[in-house]
N, C-alpha and C positions, 0 to 999 in steps of 0.2 A: 504494500500500500504506500502510495506517495505521501510525503510528510504533510503536504497541504490538505490532503484528504483526511489524514489522521487528526490534524488540528480541527478541521471542520466537524468530524465525528465527535470529538471531545466536546466542542462548543454546543453542538446540536443535541448531544446525549445527556447533558447536565444542565438543569435549569439555572444553576449558579455555579460558576467555575472561576477559580482564581489562578492565574499563572503568576508564580512568585519565586523568589529566591529562598530555597529552604522549604520547610514544612510549617504548618500552623503552630506546632509545638516547639519548633526550633527554627524560627526565621533567620535567614542569613544576611539580612540588611535591614536598616531602620525603616525604610519605606514599606517593605513587606510586613514588618512587625506592626506598624501603625495601621496598615490596611486590614490585617488579620484581626487586630484588636477591635476595630470598628465593626467588622463582620460578626465576630463572636458576640459582641454586645447586642446585636440584633437577634440572636438566638436561633437562626435558621441554619440547617446543615448546608454545607457547600463542598464541592469537589475542589481539588487543587492539583496543580502540576508543578513540580520543582524544576524550573528551567536550568538550574545548575547541573542536575543529573540527566537532563535531556537536551544536550547541546544542539541537536537538529531543530527541536522546537524553539529553543532560545534564538537560533539564527533565523528562523523562518516566520515566527509569529508576528514580529514587527511588520513584515511585508503583508501578511494575511489581514491584519487589522488596521494597517496604516497608522500604527502607534509605536514609537521607537523605544519606549522604556518599559521596565517592569517595576512593580507588579501591574497586571492587567486584570480587571474584573469584567467578566462577561455574564450578563443576565438575560435569560431567554433568547440566546443567540445574538445579543446586541452588546457591543463594547460600551461599557459604562465609563471606564477610564482608569487612571492610576491612583496613586496614594492621595494626592491633593484633592482630586474630585471626590473620591470615596469618603475621605475624612470630612470634607466640607458638607457633603450630602448627609452624613451621619449627624454632624453638628446641627444641621437645619431640620433634622427629623424626617428627611426624605428617603433615607436608605432603608429603614426598617419596613415601611409599607411596600416598597419595591421588592424587597427580598421575600417578604411574607406572601405576596401575590405570586411570585415566581415559584416558591416552594409548594404552594397550594395546587399548582398546575394550571 
């Protein structure tokens, strides 16, 4: 399977997926850590992909989503954004309803 197809399957197969450095329990950068913290405070389950242990995804995801940096949060097949956008949405109370709706199907 082509790497772009794999990325597409991951995004379409998970209502909430975070491409990050490290894992939610052990983030490997501050931006990933702050993004995970915001997501966890919302209380919905989410999938994640560690781009450090998946170099092909790390190299190709920025092209797929036209977003150059990590982390990247995707909800219902749509790129929401990175750390600044996610933490801003969380602070404004916009993230939790978005995630709740996505998790409900």
